[in-house]
SERO-4910 file (N, C-alpha, C, O; in steps of 0.05 Angstrom, whole numbers):
BEGIN
 pado doro    nc1    nc2    nc3   cac1   cac2   cac3    cc1    cc2    cc3    oc1    oc2    oc3
  Met    A   1386    -61     66   1397    -58     39   1407    -85     28   1422    -99     42
  Leu    A   1400    -92      4   1410   -116     -8   1437   -110    -21   1441    -88    -32
  His    A   1456   -129    -19   1481   -124    -32   1493   -151    -42   1485   -172    -31
  Ser    A   1510   -150    -61   1524   -174    -71   1551   -165    -83   1556   -141    -87
  Ile    A   1568   -184    -88   1594   -179   -100   1592   -186   -130   1584   -207   -137
  Gln    A   1601   -167   -146   1600   -170   -175   1628   -168   -187   1646   -157   -174
  His    A   1631   -178   -211   1657   -177   -224   1653   -166   -253   1634   -173   -266
  Leu    A   1672   -150   -261   1671   -138   -288   1699   -141   -301   1719   -131   -290
  Asn    A   1701   -153   -324   1726   -155   -339   1730   -130   -356   1712   -122   -371
  Tyr    A   1753   -118   -354   1760    -95   -369   1788    -98   -380   1808    -94   -365
  Gly    A   1791   -106   -405   1817   -113   -416   1828   -137   -401   1814   -157   -399
  Ser    A   1852   -135   -391   1864   -157   -375   1858   -155   -346   1867   -171   -330
  Lys    A   1843   -134   -338   1837   -130   -309   1809   -141   -302   1791   -142   -319
  Cys    A   1806   -148   -277   1780   -156   -267   1773   -138   -244   1787   -137   -223
  Ile    A   1752   -123   -247   1743   -104   -226   1721   -118   -209   1701   -126   -219
  Glu    A   1727   -120   -183   1707   -131   -165   1694   -108   -150   1708    -90   -141
  Tyr    A   1668   -108   -148   1654    -87   -133   1630    -97   -118   1618   -117   -125
  Lys    A   1625    -84    -96   1601    -90    -80   1578    -74    -90   1578    -50    -91
  Leu    A   1558    -88    -99   1533    -76   -110   1513    -73    -87   1505    -93    -75
  Ile    A   1505    -48    -82   1486    -43    -60   1461    -30    -72   1462     -9    -85
  Phe    A   1438    -42    -67   1412    -31    -76   1400    -14    -54   1397    -23    -31
  Thr    A   1392     11    -61   1379     29    -41   1356     43    -55   1349     38    -78
  Thr    A   1344     61    -40   1321     77    -50   1330    102    -65   1313    117    -74
  Arg    A   1356    106    -69   1366    130    -83   1357    129   -112   1349    108   -122
  Lys    A   1358    152   -125   1347    154   -153   1369    151   -174   1362    146   -197
  Ser    A   1394    154   -167   1415    152   -187   1438    133   -177   1440    128   -153
  Leu    A   1454    124   -196   1475    105   -190   1500    120   -182   1508    140   -194
  Gly    A   1513    111   -160   1538    123   -151   1560    103   -148   1555     80   -141
  Ile    A   1585    111   -154   1608     93   -152   1629    106   -133   1636    129   -137
  Lys    A   1638     90   -114   1658    100    -95   1682     80    -95   1678     56    -92
  Val    A   1706     91    -97   1730     75    -94   1742     82    -66   1750    105    -62
  Leu    A   1743     62    -48   1752     67    -21   1782     66    -19   1795     54    -37
  Pro    A   1794     78      1   1824     78      4   1837     50      4   1860     48     -3
  Asp    A   1822     30     12   1833      3     12   1830    -11    -16   1837    -34    -19
  Gly    A   1820      5    -35   1817     -6    -62   1791    -19    -69   1785    -25    -92
  Leu    A   1774    -23    -48   1748    -35    -53   1730    -15    -67   1732      9    -63
  Val    A   1712    -26    -83   1693     -9    -99   1665    -14    -90   1656    -37    -90
  Asn    A   1650      7    -83   1622      5    -77   1606     18    -99   1611     40   -108
  Val    A   1586      4   -109   1567     14   -128   1540     15   -116   1528     -6   -109
  Ile    A   1529     39   -112   1502     42   -100   1482     48   -122   1485     68   -136
  Ala    A   1462     31   -124   1443     33   -146   1415     34   -137   1408     23   -115
  Pro    A   1397     47   -152   1368     47   -145   1357     18   -145   1367      1   -160
  Asn    A   1337     13   -129   1326    -14   -126   1316    -26   -152   1316    -50   -156
  Asp    A   1306     -8   -171   1295    -19   -195   1315    -21   -218   1307    -26   -241
  Ser    A   1341    -18   -212   1361    -20   -233   1365    -49   -242   1363    -67   -226
  Ser    A   1371    -53   -267   1377    -80   -277   1407    -84   -276   1423    -66   -278
  Ile    A   1415   -110   -272   1443   -117   -271   1457   -109   -297   1480    -99   -296
  Thr    A   1444   -112   -319   1456   -105   -345   1462    -75   -347   1484    -68   -355
  Asp    A   1443    -59   -339   1448    -30   -339   1470    -21   -320   1486     -4   -326
  Ile    A   1471    -35   -297   1492    -28   -277   1519    -35   -288   1538    -19   -286
  His    A   1522    -59   -300   1548    -68   -311   1557    -48   -333   1580    -41   -335
  Thr    A   1538    -39   -349   1544    -20   -371   1555      6   -360   1575     17   -370
  Lys    A   1542     16   -339   1551     41   -326   1578     38   -312   1595     56   -313
  Val    A   1582     16   -299   1607     11   -285   1630      8   -306   1652     19   -302
  Lys    A   1624     -5   -328   1644     -9   -349   1652     19   -361   1676     23   -368
  Ser    A   1633     37   -363   1640     63   -373   1658     79   -355   1671     98   -363
  Lys    A   1658     71   -329   1676     84   -310   1700     67   -302   1715     74   -284
  Ala    A   1704     45   -316   1725     26   -309   1753     39   -309   1769     34   -291
  Lys    A   1759     56   -329   1785     68   -330   1789     86   -306   1811     86   -295
  Trp    A   1769    101   -298   1771    118   -275   1774    102   -249   1790    109   -232
  Ile    A   1760     80   -247   1762     62   -223   1790     52   -220   1801     52   -198
  Leu    A   1802     41   -242   1829     31   -241   1849     52   -234   1869     47   -220
  Lys    A   1845     76   -244   1863     98   -238   1862    105   -208   1882    110   -196
  Gln    A   1837    105   -197   1835    111   -168   1847     89   -151   1860     95   -131
  Gln    A   1844     64   -159   1856     42   -144   1886     44   -145   1899     38   -125
  Leu    A   1897     51   -168   1926     54   -170   1936     77   -152   1957     75   -140
  Phe    A   1921     99   -151   1928    122   -134   1929    113   -105   1949    119    -91
  Phe    A   1909     99    -95   1909     90    -68   1930     69    -62   1941     68    -41
  Asp    A   1935     52    -83   1955     31    -79   1983     42    -74   1999     29    -61
  Asn    A   1988     66    -84   2015     78    -80   2020     84    -50   2043     89    -42
  Phe    A   1999     85    -34   2002     91     -6   2000     66     12   2002     68     37
  Lys    A   1998     42     -1   1996     17     15   2025      7     21   2043     10      5
  Pro    A   2028     -5     44   2054    -18     49   2056    -43     33   2037    -59     32
  His    A   2078    -47     19   2081    -71      3   2102    -89     17   2123    -80     26
  Ser    A   2097   -115     16   2115   -134     29   2141   -135     13   2141   -135    -11
  Pro    A   2164   -135     27   2189   -136     13   2193   -164      0   2179   -183      8
  Ala    A   2211   -166    -19   2216   -191    -32   2227   -211    -12   2242   -203      6
  Arg    A   2219   -236    -14   2228   -256      4   2257   -262      1   2267   -264    -21
  Lys    A   2272   -264     24   2301   -269     23   2308   -297     33   2330   -307     27
  Phe    A   2289   -310     47   2293   -337     57   2318   -338     75   2337   -354     69
  Ile    A   2317   -322     96   2339   -321    115   2327   -324    143   2303   -321    147
  Asn    A   2344   -331    162   2335   -335    190   2321   -310    200   2330   -287    196
  Gly    A   2298   -314    214   2283   -292    226   2262   -280    208   2244   -265    217
  Glu    A   2263   -285    182   2243   -275    163   2217   -289    169   2217   -313    175
  Thr    A   2194   -275    167   2168   -287    173   2154   -297    147   2156   -284    126
  His    A   2140   -319    150   2125   -331    128   2098   -340    138   2095   -349    161
  Leu    A   2078   -337    122   2050   -343    129   2044   -373    126   2054   -386    108
  Tyr    A   2027   -383    145   2016   -410    142   1990   -410    158   1990   -406    182
  Leu    A   1968   -416    144   1941   -417    157   1935   -392    172   1923   -393    194
  Gly    A   1942   -369    161   1935   -343    173   1953   -333    194   1949   -311    205
  Arg    A   1974   -348    201   1993   -339    222   2021   -335    210   2029   -348    190
  Gln    A   2036   -317    222   2063   -312    214   2082   -329    231   2080   -331    255
  Phe    A   2101   -342    217   2121   -359    230   2149   -349    222   2154   -343    199
  Lys    A   2167   -349    242   2195   -341    236   2211   -365    225   2209   -387    236
  Leu    A   2226   -360    204   2243   -381    193   2266   -387    211   2280   -369    221
  Gln    A   2271   -413    215   2296   -422    228   2308   -442    208   2298   -464    205
  Ile    A   2330   -434    196   2343   -451    176   2366   -466    188   2385   -454    200
  Ile    A   2365   -493    186   2386   -510    198   2398   -527    176   2384   -543    163
  Glu    A   2424   -524    171   2437   -542    152   2438   -570    162   2445   -575    185
  Ser    A   2430   -589    144   2428   -617    153   2434   -635    129   2437   -626    106
  Thr    A   2435   -661    135   2439   -680    113   2412   -689    101   2412   -704     81
  Thr    A   2390   -679    112   2363   -686    102   2348   -660     98   2355   -639    108
  Asn    A   2326   -662     83   2307   -639     79   2282   -644     95   2269   -665     92
  Glu    A   2275   -625    112   2250   -628    128   2240   -600    135   2256   -582    142
  Ile    A   2214   -596    135   2202   -571    143   2180   -577    163   2163   -595    159
  Lys    A   2180   -563    186   2159   -567    206   2154   -541    220   2170   -523    222
  Ile    A   2129   -540    231   2121   -517    248   2124   -525    277   2114   -546    285
  Tyr    A   2137   -508    293   2141   -514    321   2144   -488    337   2163   -473    332
  Arg    A   2126   -483    355   2127   -461    374   2133   -434    360   2151   -419    367
  Gly    A   2116   -428    340   2118   -402    327   2140   -400    307   2145   -378    296
  Glu    A   2154   -422    301   2175   -422    281   2169   -441    259   2157   -462    262
  Met    A   2179   -434    235   2179   -452    212   2207   -462    209   2225   -447    198
  Ile    A   2212   -486    218   2239   -497    218   2245   -512    192   2231   -530    185
  Ile    A   2266   -503    179   2274   -516    154   2301   -529    157   2321   -516    160
  Lys    A   2301   -556    157   2326   -571    156   2332   -576    127   2315   -586    112
  Thr    A   2355   -568    118   2361   -568     90   2390   -575     83   2408   -570     98
  Lys    A   2392   -588     59   2419   -595     49   2433   -571     38   2458   -570     38
  Lys    A   2417   -552     28   2429   -528     16   2415   -504     28   2392   -505     36
  Ser    A   2429   -482     30   2417   -458     43   2414   -434     24   2408   -412     33
  Asn    A   2419   -438     -2   2416   -415    -20   2386   -409    -24   2370   -428    -24
  Pro    A   2378   -384    -26   2350   -375    -27   2333   -389    -48   2310   -396    -43
  Glu    A   2344   -394    -72   2329   -407    -94   2321   -435    -86   2299   -444    -91
  Tyr    A   2339   -450    -73   2334   -477    -65   2313   -477    -42   2294   -493    -43
  Leu    A   2316   -459    -23   2298   -458     -1   2270   -450    -10   2250   -461      0
  Glu    A   2268   -432    -29   2242   -424    -40   2228   -448    -53   2204   -452    -49
  Arg    A   2243   -463    -68   2231   -486    -82   2221   -507    -62   2199   -518    -65
  Lys    A   2237   -512    -41   2230   -532    -21   2206   -523     -5   2188   -539      2
  Leu    A   2205   -497      2   2183   -486     17   2157   -487      0   2136   -493     11
  Asn    A   2159   -481    -25   2135   -482    -42   2125   -510    -45   2101   -515    -47
  Glu    A   2143   -530    -46   2135   -558    -47   2120   -566    -22   2101   -580    -22
  Trp    A   2130   -556      1   2118   -561     27   2090   -549     28   2071   -562     37
  Tyr    A   2088   -524     19   2061   -511     18   2042   -527      1   2019   -530      8
  Lys    A   2051   -537    -22   2034   -552    -40   2024   -578    -27   2001   -585    -29
  Asp    A   2042   -592    -13   2035   -616      1   2014   -611     23   1994   -626     26
  Lys    A   2018   -589     38   1999   -582     59   1972   -574     47   1951   -581     58
  Ala    A   1973   -560     24   1948   -551     11   1932   -575      2   1908   -576      6
  Ile    A   1945   -595     -9   1931   -619    -18   1916   -632      5   1893   -640      2
  Gln    A   1930   -635     27   1918   -648     51   1895   -631     63   1873   -641     67
  Ile    A   1900   -605     68   1881   -589     83   1858   -581     66   1835   -581     76
  Phe    A   1862   -574     41   1840   -567     23   1820   -591     20   1796   -587     20
  Asp    A   1831   -615     18   1814   -639     16   1798   -643     41   1774   -650     39
  Glu    A   1810   -638     64   1796   -641     90   1773   -621     91   1751   -628    100
  Ile    A   1778   -596     84   1758   -575     85   1736   -580     64   1712   -575     70
  Leu    A   1743   -590     41   1723   -597     21   1705   -619     31   1680   -618     27
  Thr    A   1716   -639     44   1700   -661     56   1680   -650     76   1657   -659     77
  His    A   1689   -632     93   1672   -620    113   1650   -602    100   1627   -602    109
  Ser    A   1658   -587     79   1640   -568     67   1618   -581     50   1595   -571     49
  Ile    A   1625   -602     36   1606   -614     17   1582   -625     31   1561   -628     19
  Val    A   1584   -631     57   1562   -641     73   1539   -621     73   1515   -628     74
  Lys    A   1545   -595     73   1525   -574     73   1508   -573     48   1487   -561     47
  Phe    A   1517   -587     27   1503   -587      1   1487   -612     -4   1479   -617    -26
  Glu    A   1483   -629     17   1469   -654     13   1442   -652      0   1436   -668    -18
  Lys    A   1426   -633      8   1399   -630     -4   1400   -622    -33   1379   -624    -47
  Tyr    A   1423   -612    -43   1424   -602    -70   1434   -624    -90   1436   -620   -114
  Lys    A   1440   -648    -78   1447   -671    -94   1470   -666   -114   1469   -676   -137
  Ile    A   1490   -652   -105   1513   -648   -123   1535   -669   -116   1538   -677    -93
  Glu    A   1549   -677   -137   1571   -696   -133   1596   -682   -123   1601   -659   -128
  Arg    A   1612   -697   -108   1637   -685    -98   1654   -678   -123   1659   -696   -139
  Pro    A   1663   -653   -125   1678   -645   -149   1707   -656   -148   1718   -662   -127
  Thr    A   1719   -657   -172   1748   -662   -174   1762   -637   -164   1755   -614   -171
  Leu    A   1782   -640   -148   1797   -618   -136   1825   -616   -149   1840   -635   -149
  Glu    A   1830   -592   -159   1857   -587   -171   1869   -563   -156   1856   -543   -151
  Ile    A   1895   -566   -150   1909   -545   -134   1933   -536   -151   1950   -551   -158
  Arg    A   1934   -510   -156   1956   -499   -171   1958   -469   -166   1939   -456   -156
  Leu    A   1981   -457   -173   1985   -428   -170   1969   -413   -191   1968   -421   -214
  Met    A   1955   -392   -182   1940   -374   -200   1947   -346   -193   1949   -339   -169
  Glu    A   1949   -329   -213   1957   -301   -208   1935   -283   -198   1939   -266   -181
  Lys    A   1910   -288   -208   1889   -268   -202   1865   -280   -187   1847   -265   -180
  Arg    A   1864   -306   -182   1841   -317   -169   1849   -335   -146   1870   -348   -146
  Trp    A   1831   -336   -126   1835   -355   -104   1824   -382   -112   1833   -403   -102
  Gly    A   1803   -382   -129   1791   -407   -137   1774   -403   -161   1768   -380   -169
  Ser    A   1767   -425   -174   1749   -424   -197   1735   -451   -199   1743   -471   -187
  Cys    A   1714   -451   -215   1698   -475   -218   1691   -478   -248   1682   -459   -261
  Thr    A   1694   -502   -259   1687   -507   -287   1659   -518   -289   1648   -530   -269
  Lys    A   1647   -516   -312   1620   -527   -316   1619   -557   -314   1598   -569   -310
  Ser    A   1643   -569   -318   1644   -599   -316   1646   -608   -287   1645   -632   -282
  Gly    A   1648   -589   -268   1648   -597   -240   1675   -599   -227   1678   -611   -206
  Lys    A   1695   -586   -238   1721   -586   -226   1725   -560   -210   1719   -538   -220
  Val    A   1735   -562   -186   1741   -539   -169   1772   -536   -169   1786   -554   -162
  Ile    A   1781   -512   -176   1809   -506   -177   1815   -486   -155   1803   -465   -153
  Leu    A   1835   -492   -138   1842   -474   -116   1871   -466   -118   1888   -481   -127
  Asn    A   1876   -441   -111   1903   -429   -112   1920   -440    -89   1911   -439    -65
  Thr    A   1943   -450    -95   1961   -461    -74   1966   -440    -52   1969   -447    -29
  Glu    A   1967   -414    -59   1972   -393    -40   1951   -391    -18   1956   -379      3
  Leu    A   1928   -403    -22   1907   -403     -2   1916   -416     24   1905   -411     45
  Ile    A   1936   -434     22   1945   -448     46   1957   -428     67   1961   -435     90
  Lys    A   1963   -404     58   1973   -384     76   1951   -368     90   1957   -353    109
  Ala    A   1926   -373     83   1903   -359     94   1891   -375    117   1896   -399    120
  Pro    A   1875   -362    135   1861   -376    156   1842   -398    145   1833   -396    123
  Lys    A   1838   -419    161   1820   -441    152   1792   -431    145   1780   -441    126
  Gly    A   1782   -411    160   1756   -400    154   1755   -387    127   1734   -389    113
  Ser    A   1777   -374    118   1778   -362     92   1780   -383     70   1768   -380     49
  Ile    A   1794   -405     76   1796   -427     56   1768   -439     53   1760   -445     31
  Glu    A   1754   -443     75   1727   -454     74   1708   -436     58   1692   -445     42
  Tyr    A   1711   -409     61   1695   -390     46   1699   -394     16   1680   -394      1
  Val    A   1725   -396      8   1730   -399    -21   1719   -425    -32   1707   -426    -53
  Ile    A   1721   -447    -16   1711   -473    -25   1681   -472    -27   1670   -482    -47
  Ile    A   1667   -461     -7   1638   -459     -8   1629   -441    -31   1609   -447    -45
  His    A   1644   -420    -36   1638   -402    -59   1638   -418    -85   1620   -415   -101
  Glu    A   1659   -434    -88   1661   -450   -113   1640   -472   -114   1630   -478   -136
  Leu    A   1634   -484    -92   1613   -505    -92   1586   -493    -99   1569   -507   -111
  Cys    A   1581   -468    -90   1556   -455    -97   1553   -452   -127   1531   -451   -138
  His    A   1576   -450   -141   1575   -447   -170   1566   -473   -184   1558   -472   -207
  Leu    A   1567   -495   -170   1557   -520   -181   1527   -520   -182   1514   -536   -196
  Ile    A   1514   -501   -168   1485   -498   -168   1477   -474   -184   1458   -475   -200
  His    A   1490   -451   -179   1485   -426   -194   1512   -418   -206   1529   -407   -192
  Tyr    A   1516   -422   -231   1542   -418   -244   1551   -389   -243   1575   -383   -240
  Asn    A   1532   -370   -246   1539   -342   -247   1534   -328   -220   1520   -339   -203
  His    A   1545   -304   -217   1541   -289   -192   1514   -275   -192   1513   -250   -196
  Thr    A   1493   -290   -189   1466   -278   -188   1458   -274   -159   1472   -281   -141
  Gln    A   1434   -261   -156   1424   -257   -129   1419   -284   -115   1424   -287    -91
  Lys    A   1410   -304   -130   1405   -330   -118   1431   -343   -109   1432   -358    -89
  Phe    A   1453   -338   -124   1479   -348   -116   1487   -338    -89   1494   -353    -71
  Tyr    A   1484   -312    -85   1493   -300    -60   1474   -307    -37   1482   -309    -14
  Glu    A   1449   -311    -43   1430   -320    -23   1437   -348    -13   1436   -353     11
  Leu    A   1445   -366    -32   1454   -393    -24   1479   -392     -8   1482   -406     12
  Gln    A   1499   -376    -17   1524   -374     -3   1520   -364     26   1532   -374     45
  Thr    A   1503   -344     29   1497   -333     56   1482   -353     73   1487   -354     97
  Lys    A   1465   -369     61   1450   -389     76   1469   -411     87   1466   -420    109
  Leu    A   1488   -419     70   1507   -440     78   1530   -431     95   1542   -446    110
  Met    A   1537   -405     92   1559   -394    108   1552   -365    115   1561   -347    101
  Pro    A   1536   -361    135   1526   -334    141   1548   -313    146   1544   -289    140
  Asp    A   1572   -321    155   1593   -302    161   1614   -301    139   1637   -294    144
  Trp    A   1607   -308    115   1627   -310     93   1641   -283     88   1665   -283     81
  Glu    A   1627   -261     92   1640   -235     86   1663   -229    106   1683   -218     98
  Lys    A   1660   -238    131   1681   -235    150   1706   -250    141   1728   -239    143
  Trp    A   1703   -274    131   1726   -290    123   1738   -280     97   1761   -283     91
  Lys    A   1721   -268     80   1731   -256     55   1749   -232     62   1770   -229     49
  Ile    A   1740   -216     81   1756   -193     89   1783   -202    101   1803   -190     96
  Lys    A   1782   -223    118   1806   -233    131   1825   -243    109   1850   -239    111
  Leu    A   1815   -256     89   1831   -266     67   1846   -243     53   1869   -245     47
  Glu    A   1831   -221     47   1842   -199     33   1863   -184     50   1883   -174     40
  Lys    A   1858   -183     77   1877   -169     94   1902   -185     99   1924   -174     97
  Val    A   1900   -210    104   1923   -226    111   1941   -231     87   1965   -236     90
  Met    A   1930   -229     63   1945   -236     39   1955   -211     24   1964   -213      1
  Leu    A   1953   -187     36   1963   -163     24   1993   -165     19   2005   -146      8
***
């Protein structure tokens, strides 16, 4: 069975769904308990017709996702206190807050040690976010350098890399060749970061999510779906 990931904008929402082509005669839509959407379509269906049918069911899809979301565990608000866990590169680290005359954050033996001049949550949050941003700049650039080598035969130039917080996307790519990555990605495993970067680099060759786009992505990173799932699970 052929399948690909598609996106549909509906108002301010973006519905992502897995499109699966089979020998069935009619189109079916399933919303799974984890919120993922499967669209099963006949082999001879056109992408345009599929998008039209999914859009007609968009309100129902969002309603089902909201229903299932009510049963998901949600992470409590961050308090920035000793013993609280925070993610970095796919692993959970316990905070150890030490009052000091200097500011420093480091990872050591399963702990995220914060030496700080102030211990109020707002200050700690700002300092930790600055540390995440610094780490993202370094590590995203390293993974981009490693990933761009896979695109040598396609003669694409190394894109400009921009790192900033985004509410709804892990990454995006502009037609001018800029790749934008979400700072929050630094909390995901390196394999998941590589998946997002390769996904955006593939857009420099195929700008839209076409069958050729997914064929290229699979060729360059055969296990991309595994890392996509890890990204979604670890960042819930």
